[in-house]
Structure formats: structure tokens, C-alpha cells
C-alpha positions in Angstrom: 0.0 -0.1 0.0 1.3 3.4 -0.8 2.6 5.4 2.3 0.5 8.4 1.7 -2.8 6.2 1.8 -1.3 4.7 5.0 -0.6 8.2 6.5 -4.2 9.6 5.5 -5.9 6.3 6.7 -4.1 6.2 10.2 -5.0 10.2 10.6 -8.7 9.2 9.9 -9.1 6.3 12.1 -7.4 8.0 14.8 -9.7 11.2 14.3 -12.7 9.0 14.1 -11.8 7.4 17.0 -11.3 10.5 19.0 -14.8 11.9 17.7 -16.3 8.6 18.8 -15.0 8.9 22.3 -15.9 12.4 22.5 -19.7 11.9 21.8 -19.6 9.1 24.1 -18.5 11.4 26.8 -21.2 14.0 26.0 -23.6 11.0 26.4 -24.7 10.7 22.6 -23.6 7.2 22.4 -24.0 4.4 25.0 -21.3 2.0 25.8 -22.3 -0.6 23.3 -22.0 2.2 20.6 -18.8 3.2 21.8 -17.3 -0.4 21.8 -18.7 -0.9 18.5 -17.4 2.1 16.6 -13.7 1.9 18.3 -13.8 -1.7 17.0 -14.4 -0.5 13.5 -12.0 2.1 13.6 -9.3 -0.3 15.3 -9.9 -2.5 12.5 -9.7 0.1 9.8 -6.3 1.4 11.8 -5.1 -1.9 11.4 -6.1 -2.8 8.1 -4.5 0.5 6.8 -0.8 0.0 8.7 -0.7 -3.9 8.4 -2.3 -4.8 5.3 -0.2 -7.9 4.9 -2.2 -9.2 7.9 -5.3 -9.9 5.9 -3.5 -11.8 3.0 -4.2 -14.9 4.4 -7.8 -14.6 4.7 -7.8 -12.8 1.3 -6.2 -16.1 0.0 -8.6 -18.4 2.0 -11.5 -16.3 0.4 -9.9 -16.3 -3.0 -9.7 -12.3 -3.1 -6.9 -11.1 -5.2 -6.7 -7.5 -4.4 -6.7 -5.7 -1.1 -9.4 -2.9 -2.2 -12.0 -5.6 -3.1 -11.4 -7.3 0.3 -11.8 -3.9 2.0 -15.0 -3.1 0.1 -16.6 -6.3 0.6 -15.7 -5.7 4.6 -17.3 -2.3 4.9 -20.5 -3.5 3.0 -20.8 -6.1 5.8 -20.1 -3.4 8.4 -22.6 -0.9 6.7 -25.4 -3.8 6.3 -25.0 -4.2 10.2 -25.4 -0.6 10.8 -28.3 0.0 8.6 -30.2 -2.9 10.0 -29.5 -2.0 13.5 -30.7 1.6 12.5 -33.8 0.4 11.2 -34.5 -1.5 14.1 -34.0 1.4 16.5 -36.1 3.6 14.3 -39.4 1.3 13.9 -39.1 0.6 18.0 -39.0 4.5 18.1 -42.0 4.7 15.7 -44.0 2.2 17.8 -43.2 3.7 20.9 -44.2 7.1 19.7 -47.5 5.8 18.4 -48.2 4.3 21.6 -47.7 7.7 23.2 -49.9 9.7 20.9 -52.5 7.3 21.5 -52.4 7.4 24.8 -52.3 11.3 24.8 -55.2 11.2 22.5 -57.1 8.8 24.8 -56.5 11.1 27.8 -57.2 14.3 26.2 -60.7 12.6 24.9 -61.4 11.7 28.5 -61.0 15.0 30.0 -63.5 16.7 27.4 
């Protein structure tokens, strides 16, 4: 891998890990979110600094280029994040519907 990409990738991973920790301290993330995102950024950092460590996995999966391996991995991570976001959104939507129903029933009883 070209040294410039390694430097940029390392800086990106460290900055994103810092932002993740900062948001956790501001109580915008829970512990699960902190651990998940730190694992993602640490994985990105390891992949950027030591791409040769993944050559064994790539050979087993018959993937020729490192970029293809990275794309496939990030698509998997993106799919998990998207599924989790969908689940949280649906749960929030159902809770909101129940709250609106309760408020509407209480408002109707007062009249």
C-alpha cells in the first residue's frame, strides 16, 4: 500500500476514534455504541497499517486485491449498521404511536 494512503488512513481512523470517544463523553453514545465504533476504527487502523496481515484471509476467500477485501468488509459493516438503525427507528416509531394514542385518549377523557 502506498505510504500516503497509510498516513491518511491512520489519521482518519485516529480522528474518528477521537470523535467517537468525544460523543461518548457527551452521552450521545452508550457503551455498546462506543465499543462497536472503536472496534470499527481499530479494524480500519490495523487494515491500513498492516495490510499484509489480511493476506491469509484474502487467500482463503480467493480475493485477489486488497481493495476488494476492504469493500466487502465495509459493505458487511454498513449492512449491520443499517439493519440496527432500521430496528431502532421502527422501535421508536412504535413507541411514539403508543404515546400519541395515550395522549389522545387522555385528552378525549378530559373533554
